[in-house]
Every structure is written in structure tokens, then in C-alpha cells.
C-alpha positions as CSV (number, residue, x, y, z in Angstrom):
1,X,284.2,34.0,113.4
2,X,281.9,36.6,112.1
3,X,283.6,39.9,110.9
4,X,281.7,41.9,113.5
5,X,283.2,39.7,116.2
6,X,286.7,40.1,114.5
7,X,286.3,43.9,114.4
8,X,285.4,43.9,118.0
9,X,288.4,42.0,119.2
10,X,290.9,43.7,116.8
11,X,289.5,47.1,117.6
12,X,289.9,46.6,121.3
13,X,293.5,45.6,121.2
14,X,297.0,47.1,120.0
15,X,299.1,44.0,120.5
16,X,298.9,40.4,119.5
17,X,300.9,37.2,120.4
18,X,302.5,35.8,117.2
19,X,303.6,32.2,117.5
20,X,305.8,30.2,115.3
21,X,307.9,26.9,115.5
22,X,311.0,25.8,113.7
23,X,312.1,22.2,114.3
24,X,309.7,21.9,117.1
25,X,311.1,24.8,119.0
26,X,308.4,27.3,119.7
27,X,308.9,31.1,119.5
28,X,306.5,33.6,120.7
29,X,306.5,37.3,120.0
30,X,304.3,40.1,121.3
31,X,304.0,42.6,118.5
32,X,302.0,45.7,117.6
33,X,299.5,45.5,115.0
34,X,297.2,47.6,112.7
35,X,293.9,46.4,111.2
36,X,291.6,48.5,109.0
37,X,288.0,47.2,108.8
38,X,287.9,48.3,105.1
39,X,290.5,45.7,104.2
40,X,289.6,42.9,106.7
41,X,291.8,40.2,105.1
42,X,295.0,42.2,106.0
43,X,296.7,42.5,109.3
44,X,300.0,44.7,109.5
45,X,302.5,43.7,112.2
46,X,305.3,45.8,113.6
47,X,308.3,44.4,115.3
48,X,312.0,45.1,116.2
49,X,314.5,43.1,114.1
50,X,316.6,41.9,117.1
51,X,313.8,41.5,119.6
52,X,314.0,38.3,121.8
53,X,311.3,35.8,121.7
54,X,309.5,35.0,124.9
């Protein structure tokens, strides 16, 4: 994906779905994020420690 397309997607959203799996058990969390176009390789996530997966 070109950086301009990435900037358009990330610039128009404030949440992202973050999916993981441990022992084939999926876990999905919706988290807030911050992205700065001047450091495109870094995406910062925010979440609550005891939040439940969906």
C-alpha cells in the first residue's frame, strides 16, 4: 500500500481492530490509535488493561 493511501486510511479513523490468537483461540480488541505521518513506521495503541476481547 502506498504511503498516501495509508495516510488517507489512518487519517480518517480513530479506532482499529487488533486481532491476535493464542493456541488457536482468537482474540479481537477495538483500540484507539494515534499515527503521525512524520513517523509512518510507528502506530501507537491505547487500551484498557482489563478490557474484554470481542
